[in-house]
TORBAKE-955776 format. One record per residue: residue number from 1; residue in one letter; x, y, z of N, C-alpha, C, O in turn. Coordinates in steps of 0.2 Angstrom, whole numbers, always signed. Each point is the difference from the previous one (the first is absolute). Layout:
// TORBAKE-955776
NUM	A	X	Y	Z	X	Y	Z	X	Y	Z	X	Y	Z
...
END
This chain:
// TORBAKE-955776
1	X	-252	+119	-294	+4	-6	+1	+4	+0	+6	+2	+5	+3
2	X	-1	-11	+0	+4	-1	+6	+7	+0	-2	+2	-4	-5
3	X	+3	+7	+8	+7	+1	-2	+4	+0	+6	-2	+2	+5
4	X	+8	-4	-6	+5	-1	+5	+3	+7	+2	+0	+5	-4
5	X	+4	-5	+9	+4	+6	+2	+5	+2	-4	+3	+5	+0
6	X	+0	-10	-4	+6	+1	-5	-3	+3	-6	-3	-3	-4
7	X	+4	+10	+3	-2	+3	-5	-7	+1	-1	-3	+2	-5
8	X	-1	-5	+10	-7	+0	+0	-4	-3	-6	-6	+0	-1
9	X	+10	-5	-2	-3	-3	-6	+2	-7	+0	-4	-4	-4
10	X	+9	+1	+7	+2	-7	-1	-5	-5	+4	-1	+2	+6
11	X	-1	-7	-9	-4	-5	+3	+4	-4	+5	+6	-1	-1
12	X	-9	-1	+7	+3	-5	+4	-4	-6	+0	-6	+0	+0
13	X	+9	-6	-1	-3	-6	+0	+0	-3	+7	+6	-2	+2
14	X	-11	+1	+1	+0	-3	+7	-6	-5	+1	-6	+2	-1
15	X	+8	-8	+2	-6	-6	+1	-4	+0	-6	-6	-1	+1
16	X	+9	+2	-7	-4	-1	-6	-4	+6	-2	-4	+0	-5
17	X	+4	+5	+9	-4	+6	-1	+4	+6	-1	+5	+1	+3
18	X	-8	+4	-7	+3	+7	-1	-2	+4	+6	-6	+1	+1
19	X	+11	+2	+3	-2	+4	+5	+4	+6	-1	+4	+1	-4
20	X	-6	+4	+8	+3	+7	-1	+0	+5	+6	-2	-2	+5
21	X	+5	+8	-6	+0	+5	+5	-6	+3	+0	-5	-1	-3
22	X	+4	+7	+7	-6	+4	+1	-1	+5	-6	-5	+2	-1
23	X	+11	-2	-4	-1	+4	-5	-4	-3	-6	+0	-7	+0
24	X	-3	+10	-5	-3	-3	-5	+0	+4	-6	+0	+6	+0
25	X	+0	-10	-6	+0	+3	-6	-5	-4	-5	+1	-6	-2
26	X	-6	+9	+0	-4	-2	-7	-4	-5	+0	-1	-4	+5
27	X	-3	+3	-10	-6	-4	-1	-3	+0	-7	+2	+4	-4
28	X	-7	-8	+3	-4	+0	-7	-6	+4	+1	-4	-1	+5
29	X	+3	+6	-9	-6	+4	+0	-4	-1	-6	+2	+1	-5
30	X	-8	-4	+6	-5	-1	-5	+4	-6	-4	+1	-5	+2
31	X	-1	+6	-9	+3	-5	-4	+8	+0	+0	+3	+6	+1
32	X	+0	-12	-1	+7	+0	+0	+3	+2	-6	-1	-4	-5
33	X	+4	+10	+5	+3	+3	-7	+7	-2	-1	+3	+3	-5
34	X	+0	-7	+9	+7	-1	-1	+1	-4	-7	-3	-5	-1
35	X	+8	+6	-2	+2	-3	-6	+8	-1	-1	+3	+5	+2
36	X	-1	-11	-4	+7	+0	-2	+1	+4	-6	-4	+2	-4
37	X	+11	+0	+3	+1	+5	-6	-2	-3	-6	-2	+3	-5
38	X	+4	-10	+4	-2	-3	-7	-7	+0	-1	-2	+0	-6
39	X	-2	+1	+11	-7	-1	+0	-4	+7	-1	-6	+0	-2
40	X	+10	+5	+2	-3	+7	-1	-1	+2	-7	+5	-2	-4
41	X	-10	+5	+2	-1	+2	-7	+1	+8	+0	-1	+3	-6
42	X	+4	+0	+11	+1	+7	+0	+7	+2	-1	+4	-2	+4
43	X	-2	+4	-10	+7	+1	-2	+3	+5	+5	+6	+0	+1
44	X	-10	+5	+1	+3	+5	+4	+2	-3	+7	+6	+2	+3
45	X	-10	-6	+0	+1	-3	+6	+6	-5	-1	+5	+0	+5
46	X	-4	-3	-10	+6	-5	-1	+6	+4	+0	+5	-2	+2
47	X	-5	+8	-6	+6	+4	+0	+2	+3	+7	+6	+0	+2
48	X	-11	+2	+2	+1	+2	+7	+3	-5	+4	+4	+1	+4
49	X	-6	-7	-5	+2	-6	+4	+8	-1	-1	+3	-3	+5
50	X	+0	+5	-11	+7	-1	-1	+4	+4	+5	+6	-2	+2
51	X	-9	+7	+1	+4	+5	+4	-1	-2	+7	+1	+5	+5
52	X	-5	-10	-3	-1	-2	+7	+5	-6	+2	+1	-4	-4
53	X	+0	+4	+10	+5	-5	+2	-2	-3	+7	-4	+2	+4
54	X	+7	-8	-3	-1	-4	+6	+6	+0	+5	+6	+0	-3
55	X	-7	+1	+9	+5	+0	+5	+1	-7	+3	-5	-3	+3
56	X	+10	+0	-5	+1	-7	+1	+7	-1	+4	+5	+3	-2
57	X	-5	-8	+7	+5	-1	+4	+6	-4	-4	-2	-4	-5
58	X	+8	+5	+6	+6	-3	-3	-1	-8	+0	+2	-3	-5
59	X	-5	+1	+10	-1	-7	+1	-5	-3	-5	+0	-7	+0
60	X	-4	+11	-3	-5	-3	-5	+3	+1	-7	-4	-1	-5
61	X	+10	+3	+4	+3	+1	-6	+6	-4	-1	+4	-1	+4
62	X	-4	-3	-10	+6	-4	-2	+2	+1	-7	-4	-1	-4
63	X	+10	+3	+3	+3	+0	-7	+0	-6	-3	+3	-5	+3
64	X	-5	+4	-9	+1	-6	-4	+3	+1	-7	+3	+6	+0
65	X	-4	-10	-4	+4	+0	-7	-3	+6	-4	-6	+2	+1
66	X	+10	+0	-6	-3	+4	-5	-2	+7	+3	-4	+4	-3
67	X	+8	-2	+8	-1	+7	+3	-7	+1	+3	-3	+6	+0
68	X	+0	-11	+2	-7	+0	+3	+0	-1	+8	+5	-3	+2
69	X	-10	+6	+1	-1	-1	+7	-6	-4	+2	-5	+2	-3
70	X	+5	-7	+6	-6	-4	+2	-3	+3	+7	+4	+1	+5
71	X	-10	+0	-5	-4	+3	+6	-4	-6	+3	-4	-3	-4
72	X	+6	+2	+10	-4	-6	+3	-4	+3	+6	+0	+5	+2
73	X	-5	-10	+0	-5	+2	+5	-5	-5	+1	-1	-4	-5
74	X	-2	+3	+11	-5	-5	+1	-7	+3	-4	-1	+6	-1
75	X	-3	-11	-1	-6	+2	-3	-5	+3	+6	+1	-2	+6
76	X	-6	+5	-9	-5	+2	+5	-3	-5	+4	-1	+0	+6
77	X	+0	-6	-10	-4	-6	+3	+5	-3	+6	-2	-2	+5
78	X	+8	+2	-6	+5	-2	+5	+1	+4	+6	+2	-2	+5
79	X	-5	+9	-6	+0	+4	+6	-6	+1	+3	-1	+4	+5
80	X	-4	-9	-6	-6	-1	+3	-6	+4	-3	-5	+0	+3
81	X	+6	+2	-9	-6	+3	-4	-3	-6	-4	+3	-5	-2
82	X	-10	+5	+2	-4	-5	-3	+2	-1	-7	+1	+5	-4
83	X	-2	-11	+2	+2	-2	-7	-5	+3	-5	+2	+2	-6
84	X	-8	-1	+8	-5	+3	-4	+1	+8	-1	-3	+3	-5
85	X	+7	+0	+9	+2	+7	-1	+3	+1	-7	+4	-4	-2
86	X	-5	+10	-1	+3	+2	-6	+8	+0	+1	+2	+3	+5
87	X	+2	-5	-10	+7	+0	+0	+3	-4	+6	+6	+1	+1
88	X	-9	-6	+2	+2	-3	+6	+6	-5	-2	+4	-1	+4
89	X	-3	+0	-11	+6	-4	-1	+6	+4	-2	+5	-3	-2
90	X	-6	+10	+2	+6	+4	-2	+5	+1	+6	-3	-1	+6
91	X	+9	+3	-7	+5	+0	+5	-1	+7	+3	-2	+5	-3
92	X	+4	-4	+10	+0	+6	+3	+7	+2	+2	+3	-4	+4
93	X	+0	+9	-6	+7	+1	+1	+1	+8	+2	+5	+1	+3
94	X	-9	+3	-5	+1	+7	+1	-3	+2	+7	-5	-2	+2
95	X	+9	+6	+2	-2	+3	+6	-4	+7	-1	-4	+1	+4
96	X	+6	+2	-9	-3	+7	-1	+0	+1	-8	+3	-4	-4
97	X	-6	+9	+2	+0	+3	-7	+4	+7	+0	+0	+3	+5
98	X	+2	-1	-11	+2	+6	-1	+0	+2	-7	-3	-3	-4
99	X	+5	+10	+2	-1	+2	-7	+5	+5	-1	+2	+4	+4
100	X	+0	-4	-11	+6	+4	-2	-3	+7	-2	-5	+1	-3
101	X	+9	+5	+6	-2	+7	-1	+5	+4	-3	-1	+5	-2
102	X	+7	-8	+2	+6	+3	-4	+4	-6	-2	-1	-5	+2
103	X	+6	+7	-6	+4	-6	-3	+4	-4	+5	+2	-5	-2
104	X	-1	+8	+8	+3	-4	+5	-3	+1	+7	+3	-1	+5
105	X	-10	+3	-5	-3	+1	+6	-7	-4	+0	-3	+0	-5
106	X	+1	-2	+11	-6	-4	+1	-4	+2	+6	+4	+2	+5
107	X	-10	-2	-5	-4	+1	+6	-4	-6	+2	-2	-4	-4
108	X	+2	+3	+11	-4	-5	+3	-3	+3	+6	-1	+6	+1
109	X	-2	-11	+3	-3	+2	+7	+5	+1	+5	+5	-4	+0
110	X	-6	+9	+5	+5	+1	+5	+1	-6	+5	+5	-1	+3
111	X	-10	-3	-2	+0	-6	+4	+3	-6	-3	+2	-5	+3
112	X	+0	+6	-10	+3	-6	-3	+8	+1	+1	+3	-5	+1
113	X	+0	+11	-2	+7	+1	+1	+1	+4	+7	-1	+6	+0
114	X	+2	-9	+5	+1	+3	+7	+7	+2	+2	+1	+5	+4
115	X	+4	-8	-8	+7	+1	+2	+4	-1	-5	-1	-3	-6
116	X	+8	+5	+6	+5	-2	-5	+1	-7	+0	+2	-3	-5
117	X	-4	-1	+10	+1	-7	+0	-5	-3	-5	+1	-4	-4
118	X	-7	+7	+4	-5	-2	-5	+2	+2	-7	-1	-4	-4
119	X	+4	+9	+4	+3	+3	-7	+5	-6	-3	+0	-1	-6
120	X	+4	-1	+11	+5	-5	-2	-3	-7	-2	+3	-3	-4
121	X	-8	+1	+8	-2	-7	+0	-5	-2	-5	-1	-6	-1
122	X	-2	+11	-3	-5	-1	-5	+2	+2	-6	+3	+6	-1
123	X	-5	-9	-5	+1	+2	-7	-7	+3	-2	-5	-2	+2
124	X	+6	+6	-7	-6	+2	-4	+0	-3	-7	+5	+1	-4
125	X	-10	-5	+3	+0	-4	-6	-6	+2	-5	-6	+0	+2
126	X	+8	+2	-8	-5	+2	-5	-2	-7	-4	+4	-4	+0
127	X	-10	+4	-3	-2	-5	-4	-1	-7	+4	+0	-5	-3
128	X	-2	+6	+9	-2	-6	+4	-7	-1	-2	-5	+3	+4
129	X	+3	-7	-9	-6	-1	-2	-1	-7	-3	+6	-3	-2
130	X	-12	+0	+1	+0	-6	-4	-3	+1	-7	-3	+5	-1
131	X	+4	-10	-3	-1	+1	-7	-6	-4	-2	-3	+0	-6
132	X	+1	-5	+10	-6	-4	-1	-2	-3	+6	+3	+0	+6
133	X	-10	-3	-6	-3	-1	+6	+3	-6	+4	+0	+0	+7
134	X	+4	-5	-10	+3	-5	+3	+7	+1	+3	+3	-5	+2
135	X	-1	+11	-3	+8	+1	+1	+1	-1	+8	-4	+3	+4
136	X	+9	-7	-3	+2	+0	+7	+6	+4	+2	-1	+6	+3
137	X	+7	-8	-4	+6	+5	+1	+0	+6	-5	-3	-1	-5
138	X	+6	+6	+8	+1	+6	-4	+7	+2	-1	+4	+0	+5
139	X	-1	+0	-11	+7	+3	-1	+0	+7	-3	-5	+1	-4
140	X	+9	+3	+6	+1	+6	-3	+7	+1	-2	+5	-3	+2
141	X	-3	+8	-7	+6	+2	-2	+4	+3	+6	-3	+3	+4
142	X	+9	-5	-3	+4	+3	+5	+0	+8	+0	+1	+4	+5
143	X	-2	-1	-11	+0	+7	-1	-6	+3	+3	-1	+6	+0
144	X	-4	-10	+1	-6	+2	+3	+0	+1	+8	-5	+2	+3
145	X	+11	-4	+0	+0	-1	+7	+5	+6	+2	+6	+1	-2
146	X	-8	+3	+7	+3	+6	+3	+1	+0	+7	-4	-3	+4
147	X	+9	+6	-1	+1	+1	+7	-2	+7	+2	+0	+4	-4
148	X	-1	-4	+10	-2	+7	+3	+7	+3	+2	+3	-3	+5
149	X	-1	+8	-8	+6	+4	+2	+0	+4	+6	+4	+0	+5
150	X	-10	+4	-4	-1	+4	+6	-7	+2	+0	-4	+0	-4
151	X	+2	+2	+11	-7	+3	+1	+1	+7	-1	+3	+3	+4
152	X	-7	+0	-9	+1	+7	-1	-5	+4	+6	+3	+5	+3
153	X	-9	-7	-3	-4	+2	+6	-5	-5	+1	-2	-4	-3
154	X	-1	+5	+9	-5	-5	+3	-4	+3	+5	+2	+4	+4
155	X	-8	-6	-3	-5	+2	+5	-5	-6	+2	-3	-3	-5
156	X	+2	+2	+11	-5	-4	+3	-2	+3	+6	+2	-1	+6
157	X	-8	+5	-7	-2	+4	+6	-7	-3	+2	-5	+0	-3
158	X	+5	-2	+10	-6	-3	+2	-5	+5	+2	-6	-2	+0
159	X	+7	+8	+0	-5	+6	+2	-3	+2	-7	-6	+0	+0
160	X	+10	+1	-5	-3	+2	-6	-2	-5	-5	-3	+1	-5
161	X	+6	-7	+6	+0	-6	-4	+4	+1	-7	-2	-4	-5
162	X	+6	+9	+5	+4	+1	-6	+5	-6	+0	+3	-3	+5
163	X	-2	+0	-11	+4	-6	-1	+3	-1	-7	-4	-1	-5
164	X	+10	+2	+5	+4	+0	-7	+7	-1	+1	+3	+1	+6
165	X	+0	-4	-11	+8	+0	+0	+2	+1	-7	-3	-2	-5
166	X	+8	+6	+4	+3	+2	-6	+7	-3	+0	+4	+3	+4
167	X	-2	-7	-9	+7	-3	+0	+3	+1	-6	-3	+1	-5
168	X	+10	-2	+5	+4	+0	-5	+3	-7	-2	+2	-3	+5
169	X	-3	+1	-11	+2	-6	-2	+8	+0	-2	+3	+5	+0
170	X	+0	-11	+0	+7	-1	-1	+3	+2	-7	+6	+1	-1
171	X	-11	+0	-4	+2	+2	-7	-6	+2	-3	-6	+0	+2
172	X	+7	+4	-8	-6	+2	-4	-4	-5	-3	+3	-5	-2
173	X	-9	+6	+1	-5	-5	-4	+0	+3	-7	-3	+5	-1
174	X	+5	-9	-4	+0	+3	-6	-5	-4	-5	-1	+2	-6
175	X	-2	-7	+8	-5	-4	-4	-7	+1	+1	-4	-3	-3
176	X	+2	+8	+7	-7	+2	+1	+0	+7	+3	+5	+3	+2
177	X	-11	+0	-3	+0	+7	+2	-3	+2	+7	-4	-4	+2
178	X	+7	+9	+1	-3	+2	+6	-8	+2	-1	-2	+2	-5
179	X	-2	-3	+10	-7	+1	+0	-1	+8	+1	+4	+3	+4
180	X	-9	-1	-7	-2	+7	+1	-4	+1	+7	-5	-4	+1
181	X	+6	+9	+3	-3	+1	+6	-4	+6	+0	+3	+5	-3
182	X	-8	-4	+7	-4	+6	+0	+5	+6	+3	+3	-2	+5
183	X	-3	+7	-8	+5	+6	+2	-4	+5	+4	+3	+4	+3
184	X	-10	-3	-4	-3	+5	+3	-8	-2	+1	-2	-5	-3
185	X	-1	+8	+7	-7	-1	+2	-1	-7	+3	+5	-2	+3
186	X	-11	-1	-3	-1	-6	+4	-6	-3	-3	-4	+3	-4
187	X	+4	-10	+4	-5	-4	-3	-7	+2	+3	+0	+2	+6
188	X	-5	-4	-9	-7	+2	+2	-4	-7	+3	+2	-5	-3
189	X	-6	+6	+7	-5	-5	+2	-3	-3	-6	-3	+4	-4
190	X	+2	-11	+3	-3	-3	-5	+4	-1	-6	-2	-4	-5
191	X	+8	+7	+5	+5	-2	-6	+2	-7	-1	+0	-4	+5
192	X	+0	+2	-11	+2	-7	-1	+7	-1	+1	+4	+4	-3
193	X	-2	-10	+6	+7	-1	+1	+2	-8	-1	-5	-4	+0
194	X	+11	+3	-1	+3	-7	-1	+6	-1	+4	+4	+5	+1
195	X	-3	-11	+2	+6	-1	+4	+4	-6	-3	-3	-5	-3
196	X	+10	+6	+3	+4	-6	-3	+5	-1	+5	+4	+4	+2
197	X	-3	-11	+0	+4	-2	+5	+0	-7	+1	-1	-4	-5
198	X	+3	+2	+11	+1	-7	+1	-4	-3	+6	+2	-1	+6
199	X	-9	+0	-7	-4	-2	+6	+2	-6	+3	+1	-5	-4
200	X	-1	+4	+10	+3	-6	+4	+6	-2	-3	+2	-6	+1
201	X	+3	+10	-3	+6	-1	-3	+1	-4	-6	+5	-2	-2
202	X	-11	+2	-2	+0	-4	-6	+3	+4	-6	+1	+6	+1
203	X	-1	-9	-7	+2	+3	-6	-5	+6	-1	-5	+0	+2
204	X	+8	+5	-6	-4	+6	-1	-7	-1	-2	-2	-4	-4
205	X	-3	+8	+7	-7	+0	-1	-2	+7	-1	+2	+5	+3
206	X	-6	-4	-8	-4	+6	-2	-7	+0	+3	-3	-5	-2
207	X	+1	+10	+6	-7	+0	+3	-3	+7	-2	+2	+5	+4
208	X	-7	-5	-8	-3	+6	-2	-7	+0	+3	-1	-4	+5
209	X	-4	+8	-8	-7	+0	+3	-1	+3	+6	-5	-2	+4
210	X	+10	+6	-1	-1	+3	+6	-1	+8	+0	+2	+3	-5
211	X	-4	+0	+10	-1	+7	+0	+2	+3	+7	+0	-4	+5
212	X	+2	+10	-5	+1	+4	+6	-6	+1	+4	-5	+2	-2
213	X	+5	-4	+9	-5	+1	+4	-1	+6	+4	-5	+4	+0
214	X	+11	-2	+3	+0	+6	+3	+8	+3	+1	+4	-4	-1
215	X	-3	+10	+2	+6	+3	+1	+2	+2	+7	-4	+3	+3
216	X	+10	-5	-1	+2	+1	+7	+6	+5	+0	+2	+2	-6
217	X	+1	+0	+11	+5	+4	+1	+6	-2	-4	+3	+4	-5
218	X	+0	-10	+6	+6	-2	-3	-1	-6	-5	+4	-3	-3
219	X	-11	+1	+3	-1	-6	-5	-7	+0	-2	-4	+4	+3
220	X	+2	-8	-8	-7	-1	-2	-2	-7	+1	+5	-4	+0
221	X	-11	+3	+0	-3	-7	+1	-3	-2	-6	-4	+4	-4
222	X	+4	-11	+2	-3	-2	-6	-2	-8	+1	+2	-3	+5
223	X	-6	+1	-10	-2	-7	+0	+4	-5	-4	-2	-3	-5
224	X	+9	+4	+6	+5	-4	-4	+0	-7	+2	+0	-2	+6
225	X	+1	-3	-10	+1	-7	+1	+7	-1	+1	+4	-2	-4
226	X	-2	+2	+11	+8	+0	+1	+1	-4	+6	-5	-1	+4
227	X	+11	-2	-3	+1	-5	+5	+7	+2	+3	+4	+5	-3
228	X	-2	-8	+9	+7	+1	+2	+5	-2	-6	-1	-5	-3
229	X	+6	+9	+2	+5	-1	-6	-2	+6	-4	+5	+2	-4
230	X	-11	+0	+4	-2	+6	-4	+3	+6	+3	+0	+6	-3
231	X	+2	-6	+9	+3	+6	+3	+5	+3	-4	+5	-4	-2
232	X	-5	+10	+1	+5	+4	-5	-2	+0	-7	+3	+3	-4
233	X	-9	-6	+2	-2	-1	-7	-2	+7	-2	-3	+5	+4
234	X	+4	-3	-10	-2	+6	-3	-8	+0	-2	-2	-5	-2
235	X	-1	+10	+4	-8	+1	-1	+0	+5	-6	+2	+6	+2
236	X	-5	-8	-7	+0	+5	-6	-7	+3	-1	-5	-4	+1
237	X	+5	+10	-4	-6	+3	-2	-2	-3	-7	+4	+0	-5
238	X	-9	-4	+4	-2	-3	-7	+0	+5	-5	+2	-2	-6
239	X	-5	+8	+7	+0	+5	-6	+6	+3	-2	+2	+0	-6
240	X	+3	+1	+11	+6	+3	-2	+6	-4	+0	+5	+1	-4
241	X	-5	-7	+7	+5	-5	+0	+6	+2	+5	+5	-3	+0
242	X	-7	+9	+4	+5	+2	+5	-1	-4	+6	-5	-2	+2
243	X	+11	+2	+2	+0	-3	+7	-3	+5	+4	+2	+6	+1
244	X	-8	-8	+3	-3	+4	+5	+2	-1	+7	+0	+4	+4
245	X	+3	-10	-3	+2	-2	+7	+3	-7	+1	+1	-3	-5
246	X	+0	+2	+11	+4	-7	+2	-5	-4	+4	-2	+3	+6
247	X	+0	-9	-7	-4	-4	+4	+4	-2	+6	+5	-2	+0
248	X	-9	+4	+6	+4	-1	+6	-4	-4	+6	+3	-4	+4
249	X	-10	+4	-4	-3	-3	+5	-7	-2	-2	-2	+2	-6
250	X	-2	-6	+10	-7	-2	-2	-3	-5	+4	+2	-1	+6
251	X	-7	-2	-8	-4	-5	+3	+3	-6	+0	+5	-2	-3
252	X	-7	-3	+8	+2	-6	+0	-1	-4	-6	-6	+0	-2
253	X	+11	-4	-1	-1	-3	-6	-2	-7	+0	-5	-2	-3
254	X	+8	-2	+8	-2	-7	+0	-3	-2	+7	+2	+3	+5
255	X	-7	-7	-5	-4	-2	+6	+0	-8	+0	+0	-3	-5
256	X	+0	+0	+11	+1	-7	+1	-7	-3	-1	-5	+2	+3
257	X	+5	-7	-8	-7	-4	-1	+1	-6	+3	+4	-5	-2
258	X	-8	+4	+8	+1	-6	+4	-3	-6	-4	+3	-6	+2
259	X	-7	+6	-6	-3	-5	-4	+5	-3	-5	+1	-6	+0
260	X	+3	+10	-3	+5	-2	-4	+7	-1	+3	+4	-3	-3
261	X	-3	+6	+9	+6	-1	+3	+6	+4	-3	+6	-2	+1
262	X	-8	+8	-4	+5	+4	-3	-2	+7	-1	-6	+2	+2
263	X	+10	+3	-4	-2	+7	-1	-3	+1	-7	+2	-2	-5
264	X	-7	+7	+6	-3	+2	-7	+0	+8	+0	+0	+3	+6
265	X	-1	+0	-11	+0	+7	-1	-6	+3	+4	-6	-3	-1
266	X	+7	+8	+4	-5	+4	+3	-4	+4	-5	+3	+4	-4
267	X	-9	-5	+3	-4	+3	-5	-5	+6	+3	-3	-1	+5
268	X	+4	+7	-8	-4	+6	+2	-4	+2	-6	+1	-1	-6
269	X	-7	+4	+7	-4	+4	-5	+5	+5	-3	+4	+3	+3
270	X	-5	-1	-9	+4	+5	-4	+0	+7	+5	+5	+3	-1
271	X	-10	-2	+4	-1	+6	+4	+1	-2	+8	-2	+5	+4
272	X	+4	-11	-3	+0	-2	+7	+7	+0	+3	+5	+2	-3
273	X	-5	-4	+10	+7	+0	+4	+3	+6	+0	-3	+6	-2
274	X	+9	-6	+4	+4	+7	+2	+3	+3	-6	+1	+6	+0
275	X	+0	-10	-5	+4	+3	-6	+8	-1	+1	+2	-1	+5
276	X	+1	+3	-10	+8	-1	+0	+3	+7	+0	-3	+5	-4
277	X	+8	-4	+7	+3	+6	+1	+6	+1	-5	+4	-4	-1
278	X	-4	+10	-2	+5	+1	-5	+4	+7	+2	-3	+5	-1
279	X	+9	-5	+2	+4	+6	+1	+0	+4	-6	+2	-2	-5
280	X	-3	+9	+6	+1	+4	-6	+7	+0	-3	+5	+1	+4
281	X	-4	-2	-10	+7	+0	-3	+3	+7	+1	+6	+0	+1
282	X	-10	+5	+0	+3	+7	+0	+3	+1	+7	+4	+5	+2
283	X	-5	-10	+3	+3	+0	+7	+7	-1	-1	+4	+2	+5
284	X	-1	-6	-10	+6	-2	+0	+5	+6	-3	-2	+2	-6
285	X	+6	+1	+10	+4	+5	-3	+5	-2	-5	+3	-5	+0
286	X	-2	+10	-5	+6	-1	-5	-2	-4	-6	+5	-1	-4
287	X	-11	-1	+3	-2	-4	-6	-4	+4	-5	-2	-2	-5
END
């Protein structure tokens, strides 16, 4: 996908088209496996989704009555994505994704949190999801919204491509469990994986049907259906339910369709294109 220089995931709207920096993340490989949480029939995936969070700017959050917070954002269509694209009427509010690994600690991509300023200006929001196909606005309980207290560790290495951030939240999370992460060994080529996060900043999507393509020094590559906004998403081993890594880079997701005058998803064969890069979770110290 084409993404901006801010956190490498925010779309820029210019002359009615989505444009971006030289960095890119993600695409559709083979069949589009993205599902909204309510549309998933896999109870394990639905449970894992509870412990994933969206990184959302304070400007997109508004406290309303009954202890709820309203999440606002432009629809994908308003951002230049073709109306025929799946989920084009859903809002885009998240800059990145993250996931809970301890009762007050969260992991995301290193390019999502670059400084203490980023730590202060963005909230981490659980339960950013829709409950039916026609849902427009999304409200969450104020108890699902957390601040970044501090950056525990972070790496963004252009040479090794290592990319992660480990942050402390402002309080303990008591209404959902931390995710289990791989503690030893390494995932194998061909293993089945699933990613849960916020493609193009949208409400939570679950995308399975993917496999590990190859293993690199600090990351592995896979045919995951992910987009900008998925940066920082947890990538799970389908068999064990453990986090294997952090989604960080990939193929261009949207391409301009001159006949339609808007952006459409970039489509690759299941074994085509470059693949998506996933930082090994064991690279992150202290979890």
